[in-house]
C-alpha positions as CSV (number, residue, x, y, z in Angstrom):
1,X,-90.8,-47.2,156.0
2,X,-91.6,-45.5,159.2
3,X,-88.6,-45.8,161.6
4,X,-88.8,-45.1,165.3
5,X,-85.6,-44.1,167.1
6,X,-85.5,-44.7,170.8
7,X,-82.9,-43.1,173.1
8,X,-82.2,-41.9,176.6
9,X,-83.0,-38.2,177.2
10,X,-79.3,-37.1,177.1
11,X,-77.2,-35.3,174.4
12,X,-74.7,-38.2,174.2
13,X,-77.5,-40.7,173.6
14,X,-79.4,-38.6,171.1
15,X,-76.7,-37.0,169.0
16,X,-75.1,-40.2,167.7
17,X,-78.5,-41.2,166.2
18,X,-79.1,-38.0,164.3
19,X,-77.0,-38.6,161.2
20,X,-78.8,-41.9,160.5
21,X,-82.2,-40.4,161.3
22,X,-81.5,-37.5,158.8
23,X,-80.2,-39.9,156.2
24,X,-83.5,-42.0,156.6
25,X,-85.6,-38.8,156.3
26,X,-83.6,-37.8,153.2
27,X,-84.3,-41.1,151.6
28,X,-88.1,-40.5,152.0
29,X,-88.7,-42.6,155.1
30,X,-90.7,-41.2,158.0
31,X,-88.8,-40.7,161.2
32,X,-90.1,-40.7,164.7
33,X,-88.3,-40.3,168.1
34,X,-89.1,-41.7,171.4
35,X,-87.3,-40.3,174.4
36,X,-87.7,-39.0,178.0
37,X,-90.0,-35.9,178.4
38,X,-87.2,-33.7,179.3
39,X,-85.6,-34.1,175.8
40,X,-88.7,-33.8,173.6
41,X,-88.0,-30.1,172.9
42,X,-84.4,-30.9,171.8
43,X,-85.6,-33.6,169.4
44,X,-88.3,-31.4,168.0
45,X,-86.0,-28.5,167.6
46,X,-84.0,-30.8,165.2
47,X,-87.1,-31.1,163.1
48,X,-88.2,-34.6,164.1
49,X,-91.6,-35.9,165.5
50,X,-90.9,-36.9,169.1
51,X,-93.0,-38.7,171.8
52,X,-92.4,-39.3,175.4
53,X,-91.1,-42.6,176.5
54,X,-89.1,-43.6,179.6
55,X,-87.5,-41.7,182.3
56,X,-84.1,-39.9,182.8
57,X,-80.9,-41.6,184.0
58,X,-81.0,-39.2,187.1
59,X,-84.5,-40.5,187.9
60,X,-83.5,-44.0,187.6
61,X,-80.4,-43.4,189.8
62,X,-82.6,-42.0,192.5
63,X,-84.8,-45.1,192.5
64,X,-81.8,-47.4,192.4
65,X,-80.2,-45.6,195.4
66,X,-83.5,-45.9,197.2
67,X,-83.1,-49.7,196.9
68,X,-79.4,-50.1,197.4
69,X,-78.2,-47.0,199.2
70,X,-74.7,-45.9,198.4
71,X,-73.2,-49.3,198.2
72,X,-71.4,-51.1,195.4
73,X,-71.7,-49.3,192.1
74,X,-72.3,-52.5,190.0
75,X,-75.6,-53.6,191.6
76,X,-76.7,-49.9,191.4
77,X,-75.9,-49.7,187.6
78,X,-77.5,-53.1,186.9
79,X,-80.7,-52.0,188.7
80,X,-80.8,-48.8,186.7
81,X,-80.1,-50.3,183.2
82,X,-81.6,-53.7,183.6
83,X,-84.7,-52.9,185.5
84,X,-85.7,-49.3,186.3
85,X,-84.9,-47.7,182.9
86,X,-86.0,-50.5,180.6
87,X,-89.3,-51.1,182.5
88,X,-90.2,-47.4,182.1
89,X,-89.4,-47.3,178.4
90,X,-91.0,-50.6,177.5
91,X,-94.3,-49.6,179.3
92,X,-94.4,-46.3,177.5
93,X,-93.5,-47.8,174.1
94,X,-96.1,-50.6,174.5
95,X,-98.7,-47.9,174.4
96,X,-97.0,-45.7,171.7
97,X,-96.1,-48.4,169.1
98,X,-99.7,-49.3,168.2
99,X,-100.3,-45.6,167.5
100,X,-97.1,-44.8,165.6
101,X,-97.0,-48.1,163.8
102,X,-93.2,-48.2,162.8
103,X,-91.8,-50.7,160.5
104,X,-88.5,-50.7,162.3
105,X,-87.2,-49.7,165.8
106,X,-83.6,-48.4,166.2
107,X,-82.6,-48.1,169.8
108,X,-79.4,-46.7,171.1
109,X,-77.6,-49.5,172.9
110,X,-78.5,-48.6,176.4
111,X,-82.2,-48.0,175.8
112,X,-83.1,-51.8,175.9
113,X,-86.7,-51.3,177.0
114,X,-87.4,-50.7,173.3
115,X,-86.5,-54.4,172.8
116,X,-89.3,-55.7,174.9
117,X,-91.9,-53.4,173.4
118,X,-90.9,-54.0,169.8
119,X,-90.6,-57.8,170.3
120,X,-94.1,-58.0,171.8
121,X,-95.4,-55.9,168.9
122,X,-93.7,-58.0,166.3
123,X,-91.6,-55.1,165.0
124,X,-88.0,-55.7,163.8
125,X,-85.4,-53.9,165.9
126,X,-81.7,-53.1,165.7
127,X,-79.4,-51.6,168.3
128,X,-77.3,-48.5,167.4
129,X,-73.9,-48.6,169.1
130,X,-73.0,-45.3,170.9
131,X,-70.2,-46.5,173.2
132,X,-68.5,-49.6,174.6
133,X,-70.2,-52.9,175.5
134,X,-70.5,-54.1,179.1
135,X,-67.2,-55.3,180.5
136,X,-67.3,-59.2,180.8
137,X,-67.4,-59.3,184.6
138,X,-70.3,-56.9,184.6
139,X,-72.0,-58.7,181.8
140,X,-71.8,-62.0,183.7
141,X,-73.8,-60.5,186.5
142,X,-76.2,-58.3,184.4
143,X,-77.2,-61.0,181.8
144,X,-79.6,-62.9,184.2
145,X,-81.2,-59.6,185.2
146,X,-81.9,-58.7,181.7
147,X,-83.4,-62.1,180.6
148,X,-87.0,-60.7,181.0
149,X,-86.4,-58.4,178.1
150,X,-85.8,-61.4,175.7
151,X,-88.6,-63.7,176.7
152,X,-86.3,-66.6,177.5
153,X,-84.4,-66.4,174.2
154,X,-81.2,-64.5,175.1
155,X,-79.3,-63.0,172.1
156,X,-75.6,-62.8,171.6
157,X,-75.4,-59.7,173.8
158,X,-78.2,-58.9,176.2
159,X,-77.9,-55.2,175.6
160,X,-76.9,-55.0,171.9
161,X,-79.0,-58.0,170.7
162,X,-78.0,-60.0,167.6
163,X,-78.0,-57.0,165.1
164,X,-76.2,-53.8,165.7
165,X,-75.2,-50.7,163.8
166,X,-71.5,-50.2,164.6
167,X,-69.8,-46.8,164.2
168,X,-66.3,-47.8,165.4
169,X,-63.4,-48.3,162.9
170,X,-61.4,-51.5,163.1
171,X,-58.4,-49.8,164.8
172,X,-60.3,-49.1,168.0
173,X,-63.2,-51.5,167.6
174,X,-65.1,-53.3,170.4
175,X,-64.5,-56.9,170.0
176,X,-67.9,-57.8,171.5
177,X,-69.7,-55.8,168.9
178,X,-67.6,-57.3,166.1
179,X,-68.6,-60.8,167.2
180,X,-72.3,-60.2,167.0
181,X,-74.2,-62.3,164.3
182,X,-75.2,-59.3,162.2
183,X,-73.2,-56.1,162.2
184,X,-73.9,-53.1,160.0
185,X,-71.0,-50.8,159.7
186,X,-71.5,-47.1,159.6
187,X,-69.1,-44.2,159.3
188,X,-69.2,-42.1,162.5
189,X,-70.5,-38.7,161.3
190,X,-70.2,-35.6,163.5
191,X,-73.4,-33.9,164.4
192,X,-73.3,-30.3,165.1
193,X,-75.8,-27.8,166.6
194,X,-76.3,-24.6,164.6
195,X,-74.0,-22.4,166.8
196,X,-71.3,-19.9,165.6
197,X,-67.7,-20.5,165.6
198,X,-65.9,-18.3,168.1
199,X,-63.3,-15.9,166.9
200,X,-59.8,-17.1,167.5
201,X,-56.2,-15.9,166.8
202,X,-53.9,-17.5,164.3
203,X,-52.1,-19.6,167.1
204,X,-52.4,-23.4,167.1
205,X,-55.7,-24.4,168.6
206,X,-56.3,-26.8,171.5
207,X,-60.0,-27.8,171.8
208,X,-60.9,-28.7,175.5
209,X,-64.2,-30.3,176.5
210,X,-65.5,-32.7,179.1
211,X,-68.6,-33.4,177.1
212,X,-72.2,-32.9,178.0
213,X,-72.0,-34.9,181.3
214,X,-69.0,-33.8,183.2
215,X,-69.6,-35.8,186.3
216,X,-69.1,-32.5,188.3
217,X,-65.5,-32.4,187.3
218,X,-65.0,-28.6,187.4
219,X,-61.7,-29.0,189.1
220,X,-60.5,-31.3,186.4
221,X,-61.5,-28.8,183.7
222,X,-59.9,-26.0,185.6
223,X,-56.6,-27.9,185.9
224,X,-56.7,-28.5,182.1
225,X,-57.3,-24.9,181.5
226,X,-54.4,-23.8,183.7
227,X,-52.1,-26.3,182.1
228,X,-52.9,-25.5,178.6
229,X,-53.0,-21.7,179.0
230,X,-49.2,-21.8,179.5
231,X,-48.7,-23.2,176.1
232,X,-48.2,-21.0,173.0
233,X,-51.7,-21.9,171.8
234,X,-55.3,-20.7,171.8
235,X,-57.6,-22.8,174.0
236,X,-61.3,-23.3,173.1
237,X,-63.3,-24.7,176.0
238,X,-66.7,-26.1,175.2
239,X,-68.8,-26.5,178.4
240,X,-71.8,-27.9,176.6
241,X,-75.0,-27.5,178.7
242,X,-72.9,-26.6,181.7
243,X,-72.4,-23.1,183.0
244,X,-69.2,-21.6,181.6
245,X,-69.1,-19.1,184.6
246,X,-68.2,-22.0,186.9
247,X,-64.6,-21.8,185.6
248,X,-64.3,-18.3,186.9
249,X,-61.8,-16.0,185.3
250,X,-59.5,-17.5,182.6
251,X,-56.3,-16.3,180.9
252,X,-56.5,-14.2,177.6
253,X,-55.7,-17.1,175.3
254,X,-58.5,-19.3,176.7
255,X,-62.1,-18.9,175.2
256,X,-65.0,-20.5,177.2
257,X,-68.4,-21.1,175.5
258,X,-71.2,-23.6,175.6
259,X,-71.7,-25.8,172.6
260,X,-69.4,-25.3,169.5
261,X,-69.7,-26.4,165.9
262,X,-67.4,-29.4,166.6
263,X,-66.7,-30.4,163.1
264,X,-65.5,-26.8,162.2
265,X,-63.5,-26.7,165.5
266,X,-61.7,-30.0,164.7
267,X,-60.9,-28.8,161.2
268,X,-59.1,-25.9,162.9
269,X,-57.6,-27.7,165.9
270,X,-54.1,-29.1,166.4
271,X,-54.9,-31.2,169.6
272,X,-58.1,-32.2,171.4
273,X,-58.1,-32.6,175.3
274,X,-61.3,-34.3,176.5
275,X,-63.1,-36.7,178.7
276,X,-63.0,-39.7,176.4
277,X,-66.7,-39.7,175.4
278,X,-67.3,-41.8,172.3
279,X,-68.5,-39.0,170.2
280,X,-65.5,-36.8,170.8
281,X,-63.1,-39.8,170.5
282,X,-64.5,-40.7,167.0
283,X,-64.9,-37.1,165.9
284,X,-61.2,-36.5,166.8
285,X,-60.0,-39.7,165.0
286,X,-62.1,-38.8,161.9
287,X,-60.3,-35.5,161.9
288,X,-56.9,-37.1,162.1
289,X,-55.9,-35.4,165.4
290,X,-54.0,-36.5,168.4
291,X,-55.9,-36.5,171.7
292,X,-55.2,-36.4,175.5
293,X,-58.0,-38.1,177.4
294,X,-58.9,-37.2,181.0
295,X,-61.6,-39.9,181.7
296,X,-64.3,-39.2,184.3
297,X,-66.8,-42.1,184.2
298,X,-68.7,-44.7,182.2
299,X,-66.8,-46.2,179.3
300,X,-64.5,-43.2,179.1
301,X,-61.7,-45.2,180.8
302,X,-61.9,-47.9,178.3
303,X,-61.7,-45.4,175.5
304,X,-58.7,-43.8,177.1
305,X,-56.9,-47.2,177.3
306,X,-57.6,-48.1,173.7
307,X,-56.4,-44.7,172.4
308,X,-53.2,-45.0,174.4
309,X,-52.6,-48.6,173.2
310,X,-53.1,-47.7,169.6
311,X,-50.8,-44.7,169.8
312,X,-53.5,-42.2,168.8
313,X,-53.0,-40.2,172.0
314,X,-52.2,-40.2,175.7
315,X,-54.3,-40.3,179.0
316,X,-54.1,-38.8,182.5
317,X,-56.4,-40.5,185.1
318,X,-57.5,-39.5,188.5
319,X,-54.9,-37.8,190.6
320,X,-52.6,-37.7,187.6
321,X,-54.6,-34.7,186.3
322,X,-52.8,-31.7,187.3
323,X,-52.0,-28.4,185.5
324,X,-48.4,-29.3,185.1
325,X,-49.1,-32.9,183.9
326,X,-51.6,-31.6,181.3
327,X,-49.1,-29.0,180.0
328,X,-46.5,-31.7,179.7
329,X,-48.6,-34.2,177.9
330,X,-50.2,-31.7,175.7
331,X,-46.9,-30.2,174.8
332,X,-45.5,-33.5,173.8
333,X,-48.5,-34.4,171.6
334,X,-48.3,-31.1,169.8
335,X,-44.6,-31.6,169.0
336,X,-44.6,-35.3,168.4
337,X,-45.9,-36.5,164.9
338,X,-46.3,-40.1,166.0
339,X,-49.8,-39.8,167.5
340,X,-50.9,-37.7,164.5
341,X,-49.7,-40.2,162.1
342,X,-51.7,-43.0,163.8
343,X,-54.8,-40.7,163.9
344,X,-54.4,-39.9,160.2
345,X,-54.4,-43.7,159.4
346,X,-57.5,-44.2,161.4
347,X,-59.1,-41.2,159.7
348,X,-58.6,-42.8,156.4
349,X,-60.3,-45.9,157.6
350,X,-63.3,-44.0,158.9
351,X,-63.6,-42.2,155.6
352,X,-63.9,-45.6,153.8
353,X,-66.6,-46.8,156.0
354,X,-70.3,-46.9,154.7
355,X,-72.1,-43.5,155.2
356,X,-75.5,-43.3,156.8
357,X,-77.3,-43.3,153.5
358,X,-75.8,-46.7,152.7
359,X,-77.0,-47.9,156.1
360,X,-80.5,-46.8,155.4
361,X,-80.5,-49.1,152.3
362,X,-79.3,-51.9,154.4
363,X,-81.9,-51.4,157.0
364,X,-84.6,-51.4,154.3
365,X,-83.4,-54.7,153.1
366,X,-83.3,-56.0,156.6
367,X,-86.9,-55.2,157.2
368,X,-87.9,-56.8,153.9
369,X,-86.1,-59.9,154.9
370,X,-87.9,-60.1,158.2
371,X,-91.4,-59.4,157.0
């Protein structure tokens, strides 16, 4: 087959697709990516063919604010994700698909413009879950605005469609995804850039990150650094594409860098303090580690709630994030085995899920069934 992967031009939207894309290529299939122009280099650096399609979330937000101003966030987000972004993607893919001629389109769940283009071209498509589904109150408002994508035949979920690849284990699973007509389970597999592991001492390691989109939360990161630095640990701070210098001077047991080999870091860590992004949540669970979540936006608040409810970690939200509170919560998680025991159980569940290679086989069968 030739498989086209479509995603937003952002690390958190691209990286979750890479393990499946690599497995497909390893099985002998051709793999092509479509993403915004700003991310073509990143995709090509990973060894994949890449074509421009769609615009960035930042560009869509600018247009949505032009229409709505700085009013209620829900209409703003619906305009971005149900109108501006998918119309740009669908228009570009409508021109690209006849040239690339894929047998299957896999789109990360927010890149729903791919649905319109693939449907009109008669190409099978499936969504790839990367985060949480829309909350029911938002879904109720958004669904009519997304009807144009589905040509009057709405699926079970207007963003995820009827068929999805789900990377969440049962312990923290999204019920809306589980209820879809066809769900292909896949083990969440960490994807790492080829970067070196920083040199650290033999102290317990706390891994601290606010992901690749920190929502400007330098003050949150600084509070976490100040709180963790007082503990008898090494602290490794991954700033991602952000500027590590924005943190200023840090204590001697704090090491600040850009990207890290996350799988290797998690194998060495005792605790992860982070923003609640889905990739970090799942990677930490797969490593059987407790986590302290400091959510900043998007579905990070849902992830924080779910982890706290399952006992796999703790959360600090908004004004609760102070250096003293971070130190107290992190110290408890380092000393209390309960959260680790929950995380270890979830790690065993994740390890038993189908790997990406098995999902490639299932996708091949799906295309044969629909041809």
